[in-house]
C-alpha positions as CSV (number, residue, x, y, z in Angstrom):
1,M,29.3,119.2,191.8
2,N,33.1,119.7,192.0
3,T,33.7,116.5,190.1
4,S,31.3,117.6,187.3
5,L,33.1,121.0,187.1
6,A,36.5,119.4,187.0
7,S,35.4,116.9,184.3
8,S,34.0,119.7,182.2
9,L,37.2,121.7,182.6
10,V,39.3,118.7,181.5
11,Q,37.0,118.2,178.4
12,Q,37.5,121.9,177.5
13,V,41.3,121.6,177.8
14,I,41.3,118.5,175.6
15,Q,38.8,119.8,172.9
16,R,40.5,123.2,172.5
17,R,44.1,121.7,172.7
18,W,45.1,124.2,175.4
19,L,47.9,122.0,176.6
20,G,49.5,121.8,173.1
21,K,49.0,125.5,172.6
22,A,50.6,126.3,176.0
23,F,53.5,124.0,175.2
24,L,54.0,125.7,171.8
25,A,53.8,129.1,173.4
26,L,56.4,128.1,176.0
27,L,58.7,126.7,173.3
28,T,58.2,129.8,171.2
29,L,59.1,132.0,174.1
30,L,62.2,130.0,174.9
31,A,63.3,130.0,171.3
32,A,62.8,133.7,171.0
33,W,64.7,134.4,174.2
34,K,67.6,132.2,173.1
35,M,67.7,133.8,169.7
36,A,67.5,137.3,171.1
37,T,70.3,136.7,173.6
38,S,72.5,135.0,170.9
39,L,71.8,137.9,168.5
40,L,72.8,140.4,171.2
41,D,75.9,138.5,172.3
42,N,77.3,137.9,168.8
43,P,75.2,139.3,166.0
44,L,77.6,138.3,163.2
45,L,77.8,134.7,164.3
46,F,74.0,134.6,164.5
47,L,73.6,136.0,161.0
48,Q,76.2,133.5,159.8
49,Q,74.1,130.6,161.2
50,V,71.0,132.1,159.5
51,V,72.8,132.1,156.1
52,N,73.8,128.4,156.7
53,G,70.2,127.6,157.6
54,L,69.0,129.2,154.4
55,Q,71.3,127.0,152.4
56,L,70.1,123.9,154.1
57,G,66.5,124.9,154.0
58,F,66.4,125.5,150.3
59,V,67.7,121.9,149.7
60,Y,65.0,120.6,152.0
61,A,62.5,122.6,150.0
62,L,63.2,120.7,146.8
63,I,62.6,117.4,148.6
64,A,59.6,118.6,150.5
65,L,57.9,119.7,147.2
66,G,57.9,116.1,146.0
67,Y,56.3,114.9,149.2
68,T,53.6,117.4,149.1
69,M,52.8,117.0,145.4
70,V,52.4,113.2,145.6
71,Y,50.3,113.4,148.8
72,G,48.1,116.1,147.2
73,I,47.4,113.7,144.2
74,V,47.2,110.2,145.7
75,R,47.2,110.8,149.5
76,L,50.4,108.7,149.8
77,I,53.4,109.5,152.0
78,N,56.1,108.4,149.6
79,F,58.9,107.4,152.0
80,A,61.1,106.3,149.1
81,H,61.3,109.9,148.0
82,G,64.4,110.5,150.2
83,D,66.2,107.6,148.5
84,V,65.4,109.1,145.1
85,F,67.2,112.2,146.4
86,M,70.2,109.9,147.1
87,V,70.1,108.4,143.6
88,G,70.1,112.0,142.2
89,A,73.3,112.7,144.1
90,F,75.0,109.6,142.8
91,V,73.9,110.1,139.2
92,S,75.4,113.6,139.3
93,Y,78.6,112.2,140.8
94,Y,79.0,109.7,138.0
95,S,78.0,112.2,135.4
96,I,80.9,114.4,136.5
97,T,83.6,111.8,137.3
98,R,82.9,109.1,134.7
99,F,81.1,110.7,131.8
100,Q,82.4,114.3,132.3
101,I,79.1,115.8,131.1
102,H,80.0,119.1,132.7
103,L,82.9,119.4,130.1
104,I,80.7,118.8,127.1
105,P,80.0,122.5,126.4
106,K,83.7,123.4,126.3
107,T,84.4,120.4,124.1
108,I,81.8,121.3,121.6
109,L,82.4,125.0,121.7
110,P,86.2,125.6,122.5
111,G,85.8,129.3,122.2
112,L,83.1,129.5,124.9
113,P,84.2,131.5,128.0
114,D,85.2,129.3,130.9
115,S,82.6,130.7,133.2
116,A,79.8,130.2,130.7
117,A,81.0,126.7,130.0
118,L,81.0,125.8,133.7
119,I,77.5,127.2,134.2
120,I,76.1,125.3,131.2
121,G,77.9,122.2,132.2
122,A,76.5,122.3,135.7
123,I,73.0,122.8,134.3
124,L,73.5,119.8,132.1
125,V,74.5,117.6,135.1
126,I,71.5,118.8,137.1
127,A,69.3,118.0,134.0
128,V,70.7,114.5,133.8
129,S,70.1,114.0,137.5
130,M,66.5,115.3,137.3
131,A,65.7,113.2,134.2
132,S,67.2,110.0,135.8
133,C,65.2,110.5,139.0
134,A,62.0,111.2,137.0
135,L,62.4,108.0,135.1
136,L,63.1,106.1,138.3
137,A,60.0,107.5,139.9
138,I,57.8,106.5,137.0
139,V,59.1,103.0,137.2
140,I,58.5,102.9,140.9
141,E,55.0,104.3,140.6
142,R,54.0,101.9,137.8
143,M,55.5,98.8,139.4
144,A,54.9,99.4,143.1
145,Y,52.1,101.9,143.7
146,K,49.8,101.7,140.7
147,P,48.6,98.1,141.5
148,L,47.7,99.4,145.0
149,R,45.7,102.4,143.8
150,N,42.4,101.1,145.3
151,A,44.0,99.2,148.2
152,P,43.9,100.5,151.8
153,R,46.3,103.4,152.4
154,I,48.3,101.3,154.9
155,S,49.2,98.9,152.0
156,A,50.6,101.7,149.9
157,L,52.5,103.1,152.9
158,I,54.1,99.8,153.8
159,T,55.0,99.4,150.1
160,A,56.7,102.8,150.1
161,I,58.8,101.8,153.1
162,G,59.7,98.6,151.3
163,V,60.7,100.5,148.2
164,S,62.8,102.8,150.3
165,F,64.8,99.9,151.9
166,F,65.2,98.3,148.5
167,L,66.7,101.4,147.0
168,E,69.1,101.9,149.9
169,Y,70.5,98.4,150.0
170,F,70.4,97.9,146.2
171,A,72.5,101.1,146.0
172,A,74.9,99.7,148.6
173,L,75.9,96.8,146.3
174,Q,79.5,96.9,145.1
175,F,78.5,96.9,141.4
176,V,75.9,99.7,141.9
177,F,77.0,102.7,144.1
178,T,79.1,100.8,146.6
179,P,78.6,100.9,150.4
180,N,81.5,103.3,150.8
181,F,81.5,107.0,151.6
182,I,82.5,108.9,148.5
183,T,84.0,112.3,148.3
184,Y,82.0,114.3,145.8
185,R,83.9,116.1,143.0
186,R,82.3,119.5,142.5
187,P,81.9,120.6,138.9
188,I,82.8,124.2,139.9
189,S,85.4,125.8,142.1
190,V,84.2,127.1,145.5
191,V,84.5,130.9,145.8
192,T,83.9,132.4,149.3
193,W,83.1,136.1,149.9
194,A,83.5,137.9,153.2
195,I,80.8,140.5,153.7
196,G,81.6,143.2,156.3
197,P,81.8,146.9,157.0
198,N,84.4,147.3,154.3
199,G,82.3,145.8,151.6
200,V,82.7,142.4,149.9
201,T,86.1,140.7,149.6
202,T,87.0,137.4,148.0
203,L,88.9,135.0,150.2
204,T,92.0,133.4,148.7
205,G,92.8,130.8,151.4
206,D,93.6,133.3,154.1
207,A,91.6,133.5,157.4
208,P,88.5,135.6,157.0
209,P,88.7,139.2,158.3
210,E,87.2,140.0,161.7
211,G,83.6,141.1,161.7
212,T,82.5,139.6,158.4
213,I,79.9,137.1,157.3
214,L,80.9,134.3,154.9
215,F,78.9,133.6,151.8
216,S,79.9,131.2,149.0
217,N,79.0,130.7,145.4
218,I,77.7,127.3,146.5
219,A,75.0,128.9,148.7
220,L,74.2,131.3,145.9
221,I,73.7,128.5,143.4
222,I,71.5,126.5,145.8
223,I,69.3,129.4,146.6
224,L,68.9,130.6,143.0
225,T,68.4,127.1,141.6
226,S,65.8,126.3,144.3
227,I,63.8,129.5,143.7
228,T,63.9,129.0,139.9
229,L,62.6,125.4,140.2
230,L,59.9,126.5,142.7
231,L,58.7,129.2,140.3
232,G,58.8,126.7,137.4
233,L,56.7,124.3,139.5
234,Q,54.2,127.0,140.4
235,F,53.9,127.9,136.7
236,I,53.3,124.3,135.7
237,V,50.7,123.8,138.4
238,R,48.9,127.1,137.9
239,R,49.3,128.0,134.2
240,T,49.5,124.8,132.2
241,R,46.9,122.1,131.1
242,I,48.9,119.5,133.0
243,G,48.7,121.6,136.1
244,K,45.0,122.0,135.8
245,A,44.6,118.3,135.3
246,M,46.8,117.7,138.4
247,R,44.5,119.9,140.5
248,A,41.4,118.2,139.1
249,V,42.7,114.7,139.9
250,A,43.8,115.9,143.4
251,Y,40.3,117.2,144.0
252,D,38.2,114.3,142.6
253,K,39.9,111.5,140.7
254,Q,36.7,109.8,139.5
255,T,35.1,113.0,138.2
256,A,38.4,113.9,136.5
257,R,38.3,110.6,134.7
258,L,34.7,111.3,133.6
259,M,35.9,114.7,132.2
260,G,38.4,112.8,130.0
261,I,41.5,113.3,132.1
262,N,44.0,110.4,132.1
263,A,44.3,110.2,135.8
264,D,46.9,107.4,135.8
265,G,49.1,109.4,133.4
266,I,48.7,112.6,135.6
267,I,49.7,110.6,138.7
268,S,52.8,109.3,137.0
269,T,53.7,112.8,135.8
270,T,53.3,114.1,139.4
271,F,55.7,111.4,140.6
272,A,58.2,112.3,137.9
273,I,58.1,116.1,138.6
274,G,58.5,115.5,142.3
275,A,61.4,113.1,141.8
276,S,63.1,115.5,139.4
277,L,63.1,118.1,142.1
278,A,64.6,115.6,144.5
279,G,67.3,114.8,141.9
280,A,68.2,118.4,141.7
281,G,68.2,118.6,145.5
282,G,70.5,115.6,145.6
283,M,73.1,117.3,143.5
284,L,72.9,120.6,145.3
285,Y,73.2,118.8,148.7
286,A,76.3,116.9,147.4
287,I,77.9,120.1,146.1
288,A,77.3,121.8,149.5
289,F,78.5,118.9,151.7
290,S,80.8,117.1,149.3
291,Q,80.2,113.5,150.6
292,I,77.7,111.0,149.4
293,F,76.8,107.5,150.6
294,F,74.0,105.0,150.1
295,W,71.7,106.0,153.0
296,M,72.3,109.7,152.8
297,G,68.6,110.2,151.8
298,I,67.1,108.9,155.1
299,L,67.5,112.0,157.4
300,P,67.1,114.7,154.7
301,G,64.0,112.8,153.4
302,L,62.4,112.6,156.9
303,K,63.2,116.2,157.6
304,A,61.7,117.3,154.3
305,F,58.6,115.3,155.2
306,V,58.4,117.2,158.5
307,A,58.8,120.4,156.6
308,A,55.9,119.4,154.3
309,V,53.7,118.6,157.3
310,L,54.8,121.9,159.0
311,G,53.8,124.0,156.0
312,G,50.6,122.0,155.3
313,I,51.1,118.8,153.3
314,G,49.5,119.3,149.9
315,S,50.4,123.0,149.8
316,I,53.4,123.9,147.6
317,P,54.1,127.3,149.2
318,G,53.6,125.6,152.6
319,A,56.3,123.0,151.8
320,F,58.7,125.7,150.8
321,V,58.2,127.8,153.9
322,G,58.2,124.7,156.2
323,A,61.6,123.7,154.6
324,L,63.1,127.1,155.4
325,I,61.9,126.9,159.0
326,M,63.3,123.4,159.3
327,G,66.7,124.5,157.9
328,Q,66.9,127.4,160.4
329,A,65.7,125.2,163.3
330,E,68.4,122.6,162.6
331,V,71.3,124.9,162.2
332,L,70.4,127.2,165.1
333,S,69.8,124.2,167.3
334,A,73.3,122.8,166.5
335,A,74.9,126.2,167.0
336,Y,73.2,127.3,170.3
337,I,71.7,124.3,172.0
338,S,73.4,121.0,171.1
339,T,74.7,119.4,168.0
340,P,73.6,115.9,168.9
341,L,70.1,117.2,169.7
342,R,69.6,119.1,166.4
343,D,67.7,116.2,164.8
344,A,65.6,115.6,167.9
345,I,64.7,119.2,168.0
346,A,63.8,119.2,164.3
347,F,61.5,116.2,164.6
348,S,60.0,117.7,167.8
349,I,58.5,120.3,165.5
350,L,56.4,117.6,163.9
351,I,54.9,116.7,167.3
352,V,54.1,120.3,168.2
353,V,52.5,120.9,164.8
354,L,50.3,117.8,165.0
355,L,49.2,118.9,168.5
356,V,48.4,122.5,167.7
357,R,47.6,122.7,164.0
358,P,47.4,119.3,162.3
359,T,46.8,120.8,158.9
360,G,50.0,122.8,159.0
361,L,50.7,126.5,158.5
362,F,49.1,126.7,155.0
363,G,47.0,123.6,155.1
364,E,43.2,123.6,155.0
365,P,40.8,121.0,156.3
366,E,39.6,118.5,153.7
367,R,36.5,119.8,151.9
368,E,33.4,117.6,151.4
369,K,32.9,117.0,147.7
370,A,29.4,117.7,146.4
């Protein structure tokens, strides 16, 4: 009798995921306690870390959106996506240093104000990076993924890993991007503001005043660009014919074909849009951290994948929210727990999410098609 009762209790614990939920509750309480004590001890330092986490999270969001779009359409985890992000960073670097695309507006219109010329030039560089990554994604999809459209998912997944390694080590060749670390040349000057009780002051190389939070134009550019691209993506998906076709193919590819939708073309378009966002993210990441190298896309790509799973892979708002959470988790972990452990803590989020809510925060269980 006691054995039967114990077995029944164990089954209940397994079926209802009580262990995972208890573990999540414990982690949440520990994190809340640590953040509360840190906020009380030094609120300005805590707020500074939150600002830094926002900057990183918005970059992750641009990568995560590509993951979630491709998965929503073809149920493929495109592990080469992080390396497309790397290519975007390098394309923007050569656009600035070798082709000086950011100076074109001032060259064509000498009377243009310097600030306007810099903004337009930076937009041109981002556009070149986005277009280059979109073209690269179309080539990858046509050559590597399209032939495996009806193959088992594991075949496409292994192919994605192979494409990822190819891009990394091809980029490391001396005549391509070189295996060296390269200092990124920003197209704009960095301006840092100190926000405190006395208002906002612009720093000119001196030490920041006591009791202030630092906020730079780089962080502002990253946040505004990411929000603009997210809104543009939402408009495409919800308000355009291409977006309707994307949703139809995501729901039922065969029926979409019967309705006259070019499913292969829509899949290629989805890859291109996701890769263009990664290209923009690559440039923004390089502007923020000013160093690029051939395997720089591995960790940001994996963390963006975790962010997409956290938010609910296949959900665009979920990927965005998950990326912001990942950015905060990484920065706060480095600041208050351990810098070497920040990556481990970020990836632990994936384990917890899969234990407690496998569909993610915004994800829904797959529906049966009629």
